[in-house]
VMD Tcl script that draws the C-alpha trace (Angstrom):
set ca {
  {-62.96 136.43 -63.37}
  {-65.91 137.95 -61.55}
  {-66.32 137.34 -57.83}
  {-70.05 136.84 -58.34}
  {-71.37 133.32 -58.39}
  {-74.54 131.33 -58.05}
  {-75.50 129.33 -55.01}
  {-77.96 126.44 -55.16}
  {-79.77 124.49 -52.51}
  {-81.09 121.32 -54.16}
  {-84.04 119.84 -52.32}
  {-86.07 116.65 -52.57}
  {-88.64 115.92 -49.84}
  {-86.46 115.96 -46.68}
  {-83.05 115.76 -48.37}
  {-81.00 118.69 -49.56}
  {-77.59 119.55 -50.97}
  {-75.81 122.89 -51.00}
  {-73.76 124.01 -54.01}
  {-71.80 127.09 -53.02}
  {-68.31 128.49 -52.67}
  {-69.04 128.72 -48.96}
  {-71.48 125.88 -48.12}
  {-70.76 126.17 -44.38}
  {-72.25 129.70 -44.33}
  {-75.38 128.49 -46.16}
  {-75.68 125.46 -43.82}
  {-75.40 127.77 -40.80}
  {-78.29 129.88 -42.17}
  {-80.41 126.77 -42.75}
  {-79.60 125.42 -39.26}
  {-80.71 128.72 -37.72}
  {-84.22 128.07 -39.04}
  {-84.51 124.27 -39.33}
  {-83.44 121.25 -37.32}
  {-80.78 119.45 -39.40}
  {-79.38 116.01 -38.59}
  {-75.66 116.01 -37.77}
  {-75.13 113.32 -40.44}
  {-76.23 115.80 -43.13}
  {-73.60 118.35 -42.21}
  {-70.29 118.32 -44.04}
  {-69.28 117.19 -47.51}
  {-71.87 114.99 -49.21}
  {-71.24 111.30 -49.78}
  {-74.65 110.29 -51.15}
  {-77.72 112.18 -52.36}
  {-80.81 110.54 -53.91}
  {-78.86 107.47 -54.99}
  {-75.84 109.31 -56.37}
  {-72.48 108.82 -54.69}
  {-70.31 111.94 -54.33}
  {-66.56 111.90 -53.97}
  {-64.12 114.78 -54.14}
  {-60.73 114.04 -55.68}
  {-57.40 115.78 -55.09}
  {-57.98 118.19 -58.03}
  {-61.06 119.67 -56.32}
  {-63.38 117.85 -58.71}
  {-66.55 116.08 -57.63}
  {-67.17 112.60 -59.03}
  {-70.88 111.84 -59.12}
  {-71.82 108.24 -59.84}
  {-74.48 105.57 -59.43}
  {-72.33 102.47 -59.00}
  {-73.66 101.54 -55.54}
  {-77.28 102.28 -56.49}
  {-77.02 100.32 -59.76}
  {-75.29 97.37 -58.10}
  {-78.08 97.05 -55.54}
  {-80.90 97.65 -58.05}
  {-79.50 95.05 -60.46}
  {-78.99 92.54 -57.64}
  {-82.62 92.92 -56.55}
  {-83.98 92.63 -60.09}
  {-81.86 89.57 -60.85}
  {-83.12 88.02 -57.62}
  {-86.73 88.84 -58.53}
  {-86.41 87.23 -61.99}
  {-84.19 84.39 -60.77}
  {-81.51 84.97 -63.40}
  {-78.43 87.07 -63.99}
  {-78.37 89.78 -66.65}
  {-75.86 89.29 -69.44}
  {-73.56 92.31 -69.76}
  {-74.27 94.27 -72.95}
  {-72.20 96.82 -74.88}
  {-75.21 98.95 -75.82}
  {-78.57 99.62 -74.17}
  {-80.46 98.86 -77.39}
  {-79.81 96.86 -80.56}
  {-79.31 98.78 -83.81}
  {-82.37 98.83 -86.07}
  {-84.65 97.54 -83.34}
  {-88.34 97.97 -84.20}
  {-90.24 97.69 -80.94}
  {-93.61 98.14 -82.62}
  {-93.06 95.00 -84.73}
  {-92.67 92.72 -81.69}
  {-95.13 89.80 -81.94}
  {-93.97 87.86 -78.89}
  {-96.44 86.69 -76.25}
  {-98.27 89.36 -74.21}
  {-97.05 89.50 -70.60}
  {-99.11 87.96 -67.80}
  {-100.31 90.31 -65.03}
  {-97.36 89.59 -62.70}
  {-94.76 90.28 -65.39}
  {-96.74 93.31 -66.54}
  {-96.36 94.78 -63.04}
  {-92.63 94.01 -63.10}
  {-92.38 95.70 -66.52}
  {-93.94 98.86 -65.09}
  {-91.64 98.76 -62.06}
  {-88.55 98.44 -64.29}
  {-89.69 101.39 -66.41}
  {-90.02 103.46 -63.22}
  {-86.59 102.42 -61.97}
  {-84.97 103.26 -65.29}
  {-86.69 106.65 -65.44}
  {-85.24 107.40 -61.99}
  {-81.79 106.27 -63.17}
  {-82.05 108.71 -66.10}
  {-83.05 111.52 -63.72}
  {-80.05 110.81 -61.51}
  {-77.43 111.00 -64.24}
  {-77.51 108.22 -66.83}
  {-78.62 110.04 -69.97}
  {-76.90 107.35 -72.05}
  {-79.92 105.06 -71.61}
  {-82.60 107.74 -72.12}
  {-83.54 106.87 -75.71}
  {-83.76 103.13 -75.08}
  {-85.79 103.64 -71.89}
  {-88.21 106.24 -73.23}
  {-88.96 104.08 -76.27}
  {-90.59 101.38 -74.11}
  {-93.30 103.03 -71.94}
  {-95.63 103.42 -74.94}
  {-96.19 99.65 -74.71}
  {-97.16 99.82 -71.02}
  {-100.85 99.09 -71.64}
  {-100.04 95.74 -73.24}
  {-96.30 94.91 -73.09}
  {-94.92 91.77 -74.67}
  {-92.16 89.39 -73.59}
  {-89.89 90.99 -76.19}
  {-90.39 94.40 -74.61}
  {-89.49 92.98 -71.19}
  {-86.34 91.39 -72.62}
  {-85.36 94.80 -74.02}
  {-85.68 96.30 -70.53}
  {-83.43 93.51 -69.23}
  {-80.93 94.36 -71.96}
  {-80.79 97.95 -70.66}
  {-80.02 96.64 -67.17}
  {-77.38 94.35 -68.73}
  {-75.78 97.45 -70.27}
  {-75.94 99.29 -66.93}
  {-74.39 96.24 -65.24}
  {-71.43 96.41 -67.62}
  {-71.11 100.22 -67.48}
  {-72.05 100.97 -63.86}
  {-68.79 102.84 -63.17}
  {-69.63 105.75 -65.50}
  {-69.90 109.05 -63.70}
  {-70.13 112.78 -64.13}
  {-67.20 114.89 -62.98}
  {-67.75 118.51 -61.96}
  {-64.80 120.85 -61.49}
  {-65.79 123.13 -58.62}
  {-63.02 125.62 -59.48}
  {-64.36 126.23 -63.01}
  {-67.82 124.67 -63.27}
  {-67.48 122.29 -66.18}
  {-69.38 119.05 -66.47}
  {-66.92 116.37 -67.60}
  {-67.69 112.77 -68.51}
  {-65.52 109.91 -69.72}
  {-63.73 109.81 -73.06}
  {-66.95 110.89 -74.84}
  {-67.35 113.78 -72.43}
  {-70.09 116.35 -72.54}
  {-68.26 119.53 -71.61}
  {-70.40 122.39 -70.44}
  {-68.71 125.59 -69.37}
  {-71.31 127.48 -67.37}
  {-69.58 130.83 -67.81}
  {-69.77 130.53 -71.61}
  {-73.43 129.55 -71.33}
  {-74.21 132.63 -69.26}
  {-72.35 134.88 -71.75}
  {-74.38 133.49 -74.66}
  {-77.73 134.47 -73.09}
}
mol new
graphics top color blue
foreach p $ca { graphics top sphere $p radius 0.5 }
foreach p [lrange $ca 0 end-1] q [lrange $ca 1 end] { graphics top cylinder $p $q radius 0.2 }
display resetview
């Protein structure tokens, strides 16, 4: 195995994360130029809504459980009802364009847009399993119907049931590992194929 490796510094506004075999060295370089809060030094525990935890096999577990729990609580409070847990984010053979339910009032239209934004952020963070269901709904943003809003609530019901899903990254041999239906991505094989 080669001793060469990539180092990444992930940034978003005033947050950053270092991915390196020697993150302390990179942090020291950053601290020599920028003022960094003490709380940001050391192993990460949370970044942009994702929780990070290192297990005893040197693997990082990256998950959204805390973020999803709080987001779902707030949305349920806003709508005044609890989401039913769902096994899938979308029903089979659902035809969104055939929905003839009542058009949403202005207040619910704003909530619809907010939920779309929250779900897009959730996809960006790690939950690709809801991507198709979520990206099917924004095309109705100009004039959403009650049926479209109920489909968004179904997605949150699915996330409520499956909020413990996470991505696992082995820092010894960078492989992205999921649950039983894991997406396995060996970065070394990817680099060889290019």
